[in-house]
N, C-alpha and C positions, 0 to 999 in steps of 0.2 A: 749680414755681410757673409761672404764665406762657399763654400759648396753645395750648403743644407740650403739653399736659398728657395729649392722644390718646395719646402715644406711649410713656408712663410703663413698662416693664415691672418689677414686683415682682422685688427685688431685684439690680437693674440699676439703674446711673446713667448716664441719657442725656443725650447733649447734642442739644440740636438748636434751630433757627430756621424760625418759620413765617413766611410772604407772603401776602399776597394782591396777583393785577396785576390793577387795572379797565382793563376793557376797554374803557370809554365813561366818562364820567362820572356817579360814582355822589351827587352833590350832590343832596338834596332842593329840589326845585323844582315844590311841591305849587303848583297853579292853587289861587287861588279856584275853591273850587267851589261851581256855582252852585246846588245842590242840598246844606244842610247834611247830610244825612242819608248824601251820601254816604259810601262803602268808600274809606279810603285803600287805595293799591295797595298788592300782595304786592312784599316785595323778591324777587326774579329772580336767581337764583345764579348764571345764565347769564351775567351780568353781569361776572364775576371767575374769574381763574385763580388755583389752589391749588397752595400751594408748600411744600414743608418739605425740609428739608437735615439731618440726624442723623450723630451715630456712639456708639458703646455698644464697650465701657462706657467711661464718662469717662476715667478716669486710667489706662487701659493699651486703647487703641482696636483694636478685632478687624473691625467691618464699620463702612462709611460707606454712606449710603443717600440719595438726592436724587430724592422725589417733584415730579411736575410733573401735576397735573389739570387737564384743558382744560375752561373752562365748568363748573366743579364748584363755586364757592362758596369759603368761604374758606381760607387754611390749616390754621387748629387743631381747623378743625372737620373736612374729608375728608381731607388730605394725611398730618396726622401717624397719625390711625390707623392708613392705609396703608404707612405706614411703619414703624411698630407690626409689622405682620404681616411684613415684609419683614426688619426688626431681628431679630425673634425667630425664625425662618426660617435668619438667617446663623447665630445665638449657639449 
């Protein structure tokens, strides 16, 4: 469950925590458009650093990993899958 599902490994209980560090304000401050047909801006993943820290197996840890991806979006979307690759290799 949660935002770290990208680190799930079949048959192994993985414990992890995602994180997303904002590099600038990501609060939507949409100006009133002069053109009502204007397309809203696309989310820019370079506005955030992605984090994921995990260990496995949950009950008897053999490996721990921390992934930081600079300017790569949200932790659950990018860092968790990267951590899964490291965890699988280590296990």
